N, C-alpha and C positions, 0 to 999 in steps of 0.2 A: 110666272114663277121664275123664269130664267130667260135671258136674251140669247138667241141661237142664230148663227149665220150659217146658211147652207151654201157651200161653194160647189156647184154642180152644173155642168153644161147641158145635161139632159133635161129639157124644160118640163117634160111630163113628170119625170121622177122627182124633180125639185118641187114641183107643185104638189105632188102627192105627199112628200115628206113634210112640206110646210103645212099642209092641211092637217096632217096627223099630229104634228107637234103643236100647232096652234090650237087644235081641239083639246090638247092636254093642258092648255093654259099658258103656253110659252109665247114669248114675243119673237117672231121669226122673220128673218130677212133672207133674200136669195141673191146670190151673185154667180154669174155664169162663166166668168173668166178668172184664170188663176192669178194673173198679174194684178188685176184690180182687186181680186179677193185678198191678196197679201196686204195691199194697202189698207183695205177696210178692216182687216183683222187687227192690225196695229192701231189704226186710228180710232176704231169704235170699241175695241176691247170687249167683245161679247163674252158671256159666261162659257159658251161652248161653240165649237165650230165643227160642222160636218163637212169633211174635205174629201172630194173625189180625187183620184189619182190622174186620170186622163182628162186634162183640161187644156183649153186654148190659152195662149199667152205664156203661162208657166204651168208645168205639171205639179201635181199635189206634193210630190216629194220635195221639189224645189221650194214650194211655198212653205212647207213645214220647216225646212232647214233655215229659211230666211227669217221667219217670224218667231221661231222658238225662243231666241234670246231676248225678244222684246215683247212677248205675249205670254202672260202667266195663266191664261185661261186653259180650258180643256180642248183637246183635239181628238176627234173621232174620225178615223180615215175609212173611206169606202173603197173596198178593193174588189177586183173581179174574182169570181169564184175559181179556186184552184191555183191562183197565182201566189204561192206561199212567199216568194221572194219579196213581193210588194208589202206583205205584212211585216216581215222581218226588217226590211229597210225602213218602213214607216216608224216602227218602234225604236229603231236605232237613232232615228232623226229627232225623236222626242214626242211622237204621238202617244196619247194615253191609252188608246184602244183602237180596234179595227172592227169593221163589220163587212161581211162578204155580201156581194150582190148575187142574186136578187134579194132585196131587203125584205125581211119578214117584219110586218108592222109591230107585232107584239114584242119581238126580240129587240127592235129598235127602241121602243119605249122603255123596255127594261134596262137596256144598256145606258140610255140617257139618264134615267133615274139613278142608276148606280154611280155613274160618273159625277152627277151633280151632288151626290151625297158627300163627295170629297171636299166640298168647299169649306169656308171658314167656320161653318156651323157644325162641323163634324164633332163627335163626342170628345170631350176633354181637351181643353186648350192649355193644360199644364205643360210647362217647359220640361223636356226630358234632358237631364244632365247625366252623362256617363263618362266620368273622368274628363278628358279634354274635348269630348264630343258633346255638342249642345244642339238639340233639336227644338225649335220654337214653332209650334203649330199655328199660333195666332199670326205670327209674321211670316210663316211659311219659309223659314230660314234655317240653315245648318251652318255651324261653325266647328272647326277642328283646330285645336291649339290657338284659338282666337282668330283664326283666318276664315273668311266666308267660303263655303263650298257651293259651287254652282251646280244645281240639279234641275232636271226637267220636272214637270208636275208629276209624271208617272213615277220617276225615281224618288222624289220626295215622299210621295204617298207610300211607296213600298218601305222606305226607311222608317217612316212614322209608324207603320203597322208593326214592324219588327221592334221598334223602340218601345212601343206600348206593351210589348211582351218581352221586355229586356231579359236576356239570359234564358228565355224559354225557346224551345224548338217549335217552329211553326211549319206544318205540312204545306205542300203545294195546294192541297184542297182548301185549307183554311185561308191561305193567302189569296187564292183565286176568288173565294167567296167575299173576302174583305175588299178586294180591288174591283171585281167585276160584278158581284152579286150572283155568281154562278159557280158551279163546281169545276174542278180540274178534270179535263178530258183525257189526260195522259199524253196529249200531242202538242198542245199549246206551248210554244217556247218563250212567250213574252216574259214570264217570271224569271227564267234563267238569263235572258238577255238583260233584264233590268238589274239583276244581281251582279252580272258582269260589269255593267256600267257604273253601278254603285261602288263596287270595289275599286274601279279605276279612279273614280272621283275622290275616294277616301285614301288613295295611295296604298291600297291593300295588295300585296303580292298574290297572284292567283293561286300559287301552290301552298302558301302559308299565310292566309289572311288573318289579320289581327281583329277586324271588326265583324265582317259578315262571314260567318262560318257555315260550311255545308256539313250536315249530319247525315251521312249516307243512309238511304232507306227511310229517312224520317222527314227531312226538310232543311230549313235554314234557321239561323238564329243570329241576333245581334249580341255579340259576346260582351259580358261585363268588363269594364276596364280594370 
């Protein structure tokens, strides 16, 4: 179904994850070192990478930062339970999602399934044109006033979700379901972080954004031009 690279130095955990994902029909490879993992991510271009943070050679955050500009696939980071700063930093560096250890097998499969749904086969490949803003799902590209906008996979997916509901307010619950396949727990800051990064990429002033607007108590919207 998909090619998945597991970058994890815990051999037992990596083997269990590989067995689980392989049993679901995916083509799975394992790498134990962060420095070698970064090279393989760029060279092999897997559909999805499971990336641990505490790795020999290079830590997961460094790997994420180094490959993100050259790797358009999905990054799911594995973080130690309770270390919120790892989740926030990973998302800021371009990770698409995170999963806390110890890993629950059913949760892992659900997250992987939700992430893979973001690929080129996602519903509707129609280009979204909103004044000078152009979102092309098939090419996974964004242009503003004719100039390309560089976005991570997670940021692009969030903009695409808002674009497909142009002018409509989307709640955090609805956005979380579309992004992760799960409801919003009231604590997860990943949506707010991605909104902040989207605004920065689009040149939106935080206090008076033109494109990504906050509707207090309701959610977010991509405003019509």
